[in-house]
N, C-alpha and C positions, 0 to 999 in steps of 0.2 A: 540658677533659677532666679526669677524676679520676685520681689516682695510687693504684694498689693495689700490694701486695707479696704474694708467695707466703706463705701462713701457715706459720710455724714457731715453735717454742717461743722461739727467740732473737729473732725479729722481734716476737713478742707482748710479750716482756719489754721490749724497747727502745722500743716504742710506748707501753707502759704507763708507762715511766719518762720519757717525753717526750724521749728521746735522738734518735729519728727521728720524722718526721712523715709520715703517709700518710692517705689518705681512707678506704681500705678494705683488708680482707684478701681475697685470692683463695684460696678453699678447694677442696680436692678433694671429690668427691661420696660418698666411702665412709664417712664418719663424722659422724653427726648430733651426737654428743657433742663432737667437735672444733669443729664450727661453733658450737654453743651456747656453748662456752668462749671462742671467738674473739670472739663478739658481745658479750661482757661488756666488751670494750675498744673495738672498732671495728665498724662495719657490715661485713658480709661479702657476697660474691657467690660463686656456685659455678661451677666449671669441670667440665663433665661429660665422662665417658669414653665419648663416642659417636662412632662412625665411620659415614660413608656411603660405600658402595661395596663392602662385604664381606658384604652380605645377612644381617645379624645383628639387624635391627630387631625381628623377632618375639620376640627374647629380652630386650627392654628392659622394665623395670618403669616404665611411663610415669606411673603414679600416684605412685610414689616421687619421680620427677623433678619432677613438678608440685608436690608437697608442698614439696620443697626450694626450688623457685623462689619459691613463695608465702611461705615462712617467712623468706626472706632477701631482700636487695636485689639480686636477679638478674634483670635486665631481658631478657636474651637467652639462648636455648638454643644452645650451641655444638656443632658437629660437626666432625670431622676428615675431609677428603677423602682416601680411601685407594684404592689398587689393589694389594693384596698379591700378590706373585709366586706364592705358593702357591695363590691362587684362579685364576690364569691360567697353569697349568703349561706350556702349549704356546706361550706368548707371549714373545717376546724383550723383555727389560727396556727396550730402546731402540726398540721398534717404532714405525714410522711408517705402518703399514698403516691405512688409513681405517676398515676394519671393526673392527679391534682398538680403535682410539681411540673409535669410536662405542659399542662394547660397554662400555668403561670409563665414558664419559659417561652412558650409559643406566643403568648400575648405580648410580652416584652419585645421579642424579635420582630413580630408583625408591626409593632409601632415604631421600631427602629428603622425598618426598611425605607419608608419615605424620607426620613431624615438623612440616611446614608445615601439614598439615590440623589438627593438634591445637593448635599455638601461633601460627600465622599467619606468613607469609613474612617480615614486617617484624620478627619477634621471633626469627629464626633466623640464625646466622652460621656460615660455613664457613671452616675454618682450613687454611692450606697446611702440608703435612708435609715430610719430608726424603726425598730420593732420593740414594742413594750410588753407584748404578751397578751394574755386573755383579756377579753372585753375592750380591746383597743382596735385601732383602725388598720393595722398592717399584718398581712399573713407572713409568718416567719420565713417561709421558703425564699422570699425575695431578698432577704438579707444574708442568706447562707452563702459562704464563700464559693462552694462548688457550683452553685447555680449562677452566681454573678460571673464566675470564670467561664462557665459554659456559654453564657450569652455573649461575653466579650470575644471568646474564641470563635464562636459561630458567625458573628457579624463582622469581626475585624475592627471594632471600635476601640477607643482607649478607655482608661479607667480614671475616675475622679475620686480620690480618697478624701472623705470627710472624717477627721479623727474624732470630732465631737459626736457625730452620729454613731461611730463605732463604740465610743466610750459609753454613750447613753444606752445603746442596745445591750452592751455587755453588763452594765450595772442592773438593767431591768431583767435580763434573762439569766444572770449568774455566770457569765462567761469570764475567762481570763482574757482581758482585752488584747494583750500583745499576741497571745496564741491565736486568738480569733482573727485579728487584723493581718497577721503574717500569712494567713491562708488566702487572702484576697489576691486577685490577679495583678500583682504589683509589678510584674514584668511589662505590663501595659500602662503603667502609671503615667499620666500626662498633666494632671493638675492636682493640687493639694490644698485643702481647706483646714485651717486650724482655728479653734476658738475654745473658750471655756464653757463648762456646764455647771449649773447650780440648781438647787431645788427652789421651787416657788413656795408661796406661803402654805400650799396644800401638800408639799412634799413631792411634787411632780417635777422631774428634771426638764430643764430647758437649756438651749444653747445660745450662742451670741452673747455670752456673759464673760466677765473677767476671768482670766486664766487662774486656776488653782495649782497647788503643787502637783496633784495627780495629772492635771492637763499638761503642765510643762514636762513632766517626766515622760508622758506618752509622745509629745511633740518632739522632744530631744531624741527619743529612741527611734522614731521614724526618720528624722533628719539624719541621724548618724547612719542608719541603714542605707539611705540614699547616697550619702557621701562615701560609704564603704563600697558602693557598687552592688549591693544586694538587690536593689530595686532600681527601676528606671528613674532618671531624674525628670521631674515635671518642669514644665515651662514657667510655672508660677506657683508660689505659695501665698495664699490669701489669708490674712488675719480677719476673721469674720465677726469681729466684735462690733456691736452697735449697728447703726444704719439710719434709715429714714422711714417716715410713716409712723403711725401710732404704735405698732408692734415693736419698733426698734429704737425710736428716737429717745425714749426715756432711759435707755441703757447705752448711751454714747457719751460717757463721762470723759472729760479732758484728762483728768488725773490718771485714769486707767490707760488711755492712749499714750500719754507721756511716759508712763512707766513701762508698759508692756511691748509697745512697738519696737523700741530700741533693743529690748532683750531678745525678741524674736529675730530681729535683723542680725544680732550677734550670733545666734544659733545657726542661722543660714550662712 
């Protein structure tokens, strides 16, 4: 599998100066100029801000997505499996009602259909998101392994595992993260995201942070499982530390990249 890193000015300079070694940059989809600049140094692939389950597919500029896919080395169209609480105002976050769960599954599959029709199921991957529990924005059903597995098997799309999202969900809901993660549809694994999680000043967990000992332990466990043949090998493992824009550029420290990118490459 290839190693990618979130594009940032810091990562770009370190790669250009041969301080760190990666195969690709992982770029957001909102700036063609950024992608063209990144491609001067390394190949790029695009991570799209697409959700399935919130009925917004009619608002997507598919031609723009197809253009970015063709202009970069982006083999797969990614989507995030969501069930926002605002879209289900009468549904309990922890619902176990079969009708509720079927409604959530149906919404995700309905949104996946136009993506699959355009790009082919083999070229689409669905990512696990974060559920924090009561009074938060995500219905728990959409992060449950059996529901993610049902959607993947029903549609034939691939799976994108985000270890930080699984770790955050597990810490918020009291899961054993390895037991939880091992139930995901990892026979369909096609892309892997790895980054650290840390608490903000209010104690709320966030990702795209430096890796901690717990984060490395989980990443190593997943990578060892892939190497052992327990799960399908993804085409890329992306280190999602840092990035661009106000939400991410403040956490793109060169010292972290210099220390942690080579360590991840060693694990891979």
